[in-house]
C-alpha positions, 0 to 999 in steps of 0.5 A: 524907136520910142517905147510908146511907138513900139507899143502902138505898132505892137497893137496894130500887129495884134489887130492884123493878126484877127484877120489873119490865116484861118485855113480851117475855119470852115468845117463841113462833115456828116449829113449836111452839118456844118461849122464856121469859126469866127469871132466866138463860138462857132456857128452852125451852118445848113449849107454843106452839102455832103453825105459821108459816114466818115470821110471829110476835109476842107480848106480856106484861104488865109482870110478864112475864105472858104476855097473848097470841101470834099468827102472822099468821092466828090469835091465841092467849090465855095458856092456849094456846087460839084467842081468840074471833074469833081466826081468819082474821086478815089476816096470813100465816104466810110474810110476814116480819113480819106480826105485831105486837102493841102496847098501846092507849095510855091505854086499860089491857087493850086492844092492837092486832094489825097484820098485813101481807100476803105475797109468796105472795098478791102482798102484796094484804092490806096492812097491817091491824089488829085489837082485842083486849080482854083483859078479856073471855073471863074475863080470857084476852081477845077480838078485839073489831075485826078486819081493819081495813085501812090500806092495801095492798099493802104490803111484808112490813115492819113496826115499831113506835116510841113517839112522842116524847111517850112516850105514842103509838106510831108504826106503821110499814110501807112500800108495795109496788111503791113508795119510800114509808114509811107511819107510822100514829100510834096514839093513845088515840082509836085510829089517826090519820087522817092517815098521814105518807108518807116517799118515801126510798130503794130501791123495794120491788118484787117479783112473785110468779112464776107458775111457782114456779122462774121468777126475779123480784125480791122487793124486798118481802121482808126485815126492818125493824129499829129500834134501842131508841129508835127513831132508827135504822130498817134495811130488808133488800131481799131480791133486790136484796141491799141494806141501807138505814139511816135516821134516824126522827124520832119527833115526826114520823114521817119517815124521813130521810137514807138510806144504801145498803150493797149486800150480798149477795142474798137478805139477810133478817133484820136487827137493831141491838146495844143500842149501835146500833155493830154491825148483824147481818144474814142471808143466805138464798141461795144459801149462807146466812149470818150476818154483823156489819156495823160501823156506825162503819166510816165510809161505806157501802162502808166498812160493806160492807167491814167485814162479818165472816161469823159462821158458815153454818147450812146448810140453807135458810139463816138467817132472822130475828134478834131481840135478847132480854131479855137483851141477846144476839142470837137467829138463827132457823135454818131446820127446825132445833132450835137458835137460833144466839146472839150473846152479846156484840153490841156487840163487834166479831168474832170478840170477839162471842162467836157460838155456832151451836148457841146455844140448844137448843129442845125435843123435837119442836119446830123453828125455821123462819124467824121470830121475834117483833118487838116494839114498839122500847122492849121491846128491851134498852136499851143499856149506856150510853156510857163515856168516858175510862174508860181510867186511874184518877185521871181523870174517866170520864164516863157518858152515855146516849142517850134521856136526853130520854124519861127521868124519872129516873136513878140510877147506881151506879159499882161503887165502894163505897169511895168512899162516896156518891160511888158514886151520882149522879142527873143524865143525865150523870155523873162519877165518879173511881176511885181503884185499877185494876181492873175495876168493874160499873157500873149505870144505872136509868132510869125513863121516862115511863109509869113504865117502869124498866130497867137496864143494866151495863156492865164498865169496866176502868181501868188505873194506870201501869205498875209496874217494879222492877229489885230491890235494888242489887247486887254481881256478880263478875268475869265475871258480868251480870245479865238484865232481862226487863220484858215485861208482858201489855200490848203497848202499854207503852213501855220505854226504858232509860238508855242509850236502848234500848227493848226490854223486856229488858236486860243489864247487863255493868259496874258503874253505875247503870240506869234502866228507864223504862215507861210506858202511856197512864196515865203512867210509872213508873221505877226504878234500880239500882246494879251494882258488881263484886267480884274473887274474893279473891287471895293477899295474905300473900306468902312465908314470912319471917324475924323478927329478934330483938326487933323486929316485922314488919307483915303487911298486904294491898292491901284489896280492894272489897266485901271482908272480913277476918279474921285467925288471932286473930279481928281484922278490921283491914287489918294485923296486928303479928308479935311473934314467929315463928309461923304466921299467916293471913288469910281474905278473903270476898266475894260472889264467894268465900273464900280463907284465905292463910297465912305462916311467919314463922322466926327470922332472923339480923339481922346486917344492919340495916334502916331504913325511914323512914315518912314523906318529903317530895318537895318539892325542898329536898333534904331527905328528898326520896326514900324508900328502904329503908337496909341496913347490908349489901348485898343479894343479893337485892332487890324493893320495890314500893309501892302506892297505897290502891287497890293499884295499883302506882306504884314498882317497884325491884330495885336497893337503890340505886333511891329513889322519888321520889314520882311516879306514873307521869310526875305527882306523886302526891298526898299520903297514904298508900302502902304497901310490900312488901320481899323482901329478902336480905341477905349476912348472913342466914340462909342461904336465908332471904328477908326480907319487910317491909310498912308504910306511908309518908306522902307529904307535900307 
């Protein structure tokens, strides 16, 4: 099969899922309240006919069409009419969990409705069941078996978990005034006669007071919650304020490994997050509150200490908590026309996005304490586990918990640019992302029996941090360069070439500078070379005279990173003057520009000058020194000699001094040196200063 055909079939499969099993999309509870979960946020409805303080339950067919709902004492059909023989069921409107409806395994159209007794009648009714045949009453259903008692008295706790075979169903309740859980197996042949007892955890006691204001323990009150895969069970022990966690074996029906978490008195509602990392609970009195506990915190005391109060709704406190088909948590509020909502229950508070007035109920309806309970497999599946999803160009691992009961899987990694590698069909999958960004990953699971579920998860992958210091640059004397490489990621590491580790750095002298930024995905470096330039300075000196039939070389000390242009447009480093006149030099760099001018007049040259252009200071007494020679005596003499960098290596105010080729106390290296001689002799034109500039070569 080609990849294009495979991808087309995959898209069709996703579309078919959007119309797939939706057994828990209709909720009816409280005083006529209801929610219907379709595409988008749930819609409030006023069609429900329950008047129940706590007990409520409902079930739909695989396409989300309502079949029936119940408040513990009655069962109503999709037309919101009480079914034939659907009154006086064995439950109680004031039992925490007194209504649970599950399909009869391998018997299409038949359903079991389980009920529990309540504290109000001292739990005497116990656990009972009735059977509904949906083929009767023109397809609206009829109760054909009613109030079959399994045991009593029972606590107000009830749950249903699929057997490990993916077909049969465990019905789990708890004995009153006992530490025993009871698990009954529902099969194609009905309730198996052998009950599985697990004597584990605390004793669920509680006496209904003769006087309503008397204080007695009521530990048989409170919810029982399961994870979507049925591997974990939590119970609330109301009066003593205890939450207990257990492992559940779907093959044997046994509970084990109790973990007791002392919490707050009057603990009531419970629900797991889809990824099983968080447990949410409600406390009724004296000040009601909604809490999140982190099940990954460690020990029982660590979990207790992780509790975060999300909100306090007031009144008689919050009630039941239930996961919606959309993966959000909904919390009942006593006699209120709003439910509280946790929009992202897998995240730690406050990122879980709790909203007290999360969804409005229809006018003239209200919440009480109860919300429907469902078979655990009807709860939304977790978004699967992702490992090593931090950096691009690394293998990201994907895995989910319920692989043992899944017939087939299909992954879409949200990376269409990877072509056929964007799809995988193995329970554990690996994908390598090439580009940083946010990816929406989807997993479609097909379970035993044909049920299809999809789950989504956004992952964000980082790349190595980027750093750019800019192009190499030239600064002017006194200027500095400031860098602030601070980025949004607070976990970045910074290091500069001088060892400093701050994201900020200031440069005040020339050199090469390197910045390195690192994160968990690696490190990147960049460098910059900074040079400094001096502002242009006067170069040509004072006005001078020119002897007839002679020349004068105008030159200057070259400066780094500077451009020059003479008055005639030439760009040489010197200019030969052959006749008197005005001459100018424009000097420019990044620090500014300067135009220097000089006037060369006619000079009386009776005093002749000779300036050698080479000398060899090697100690052989032949041409060992450099000095200008005049045929007349100077009245003013100033000689400077510069190296090629403009540094003065020799200075003389006397016509008798000679340069021996030394630079301070060391011998100057061979090369070209520049001189400027300011000379006024007794035979020159009065008040005329002669300036000579040129070059001399030193050879050793």
